[in-house]
C-alpha positions as CSV (number, residue, x, y, z in Angstrom):
1,X,1.9,-102.6,-22.3
2,X,5.3,-105.1,-21.0
3,X,7.6,-107.2,-23.1
4,X,8.0,-110.1,-21.1
5,X,11.0,-112.3,-21.5
6,X,10.3,-116.0,-20.4
7,X,12.4,-119.8,-20.5
8,X,9.7,-122.7,-21.7
9,X,10.3,-125.5,-19.4
10,X,9.0,-128.5,-18.4
11,X,5.4,-127.7,-20.3
12,X,5.4,-123.9,-18.6
13,X,6.9,-121.0,-19.3
14,X,8.4,-119.3,-16.3
15,X,9.5,-115.1,-16.6
16,X,13.3,-114.4,-15.7
17,X,11.6,-111.5,-14.5
18,X,8.9,-109.8,-11.9
19,X,5.9,-109.2,-13.4
20,X,3.2,-107.6,-11.8
21,X,0.5,-109.1,-12.5
22,X,-2.3,-111.1,-9.8
23,X,-2.1,-114.5,-9.8
24,X,-3.7,-116.6,-12.1
25,X,-4.1,-113.9,-14.5
26,X,-5.1,-115.3,-18.0
27,X,-2.6,-114.0,-20.8
28,X,-2.4,-114.2,-24.5
29,X,0.9,-113.8,-26.1
30,X,2.6,-115.4,-29.4
31,X,5.7,-117.1,-28.6
32,X,8.8,-115.6,-30.4
33,X,12.3,-117.7,-29.5
34,X,14.8,-115.2,-28.9
35,X,18.7,-115.2,-30.8
36,X,20.2,-116.1,-27.5
37,X,17.9,-118.8,-27.1
38,X,20.5,-121.0,-29.0
39,X,23.6,-119.3,-27.6
40,X,21.8,-120.9,-24.3
41,X,22.0,-124.7,-25.8
42,X,25.3,-124.8,-26.5
43,X,26.7,-123.4,-23.3
44,X,24.6,-126.0,-21.8
45,X,25.8,-129.4,-23.8
46,X,29.2,-127.7,-23.2
47,X,28.1,-128.0,-19.7
48,X,27.2,-131.4,-20.2
49,X,29.4,-133.1,-21.5
50,X,31.8,-131.3,-18.8
51,X,30.0,-133.0,-16.2
52,X,29.3,-136.2,-17.7
53,X,33.1,-136.7,-17.7
54,X,33.3,-136.5,-14.1
55,X,30.4,-138.7,-13.9
56,X,32.3,-141.5,-15.5
57,X,35.7,-140.1,-13.9
58,X,34.7,-143.3,-11.7
59,X,36.1,-141.0,-8.6
60,X,33.8,-142.8,-5.3
61,X,33.3,-139.3,-3.0
62,X,33.9,-136.2,-5.2
63,X,33.2,-134.6,-1.8
64,X,35.8,-135.6,0.4
65,X,38.1,-133.4,-2.6
66,X,35.3,-130.4,-2.2
67,X,38.5,-128.0,-0.9
68,X,41.3,-129.0,-3.1
69,X,41.6,-125.6,-5.1
70,X,41.2,-123.6,-1.9
71,X,44.3,-122.2,-1.2
């Protein structure tokens, strides 16, 4: 028996690594949130806050400035 780590998204458990089972194999498991779940949520909150600020910046064409940071 092997432990499979997965992420729950949009009503589906998505494995984080390859699973060697035939397609449509029924499995039984008891979901147990890991400690990293809360850590990732905090990281994503920060990213969404930054993206939200850029979205509200009023910049119309961000693609035009894509390479500004390149040397």
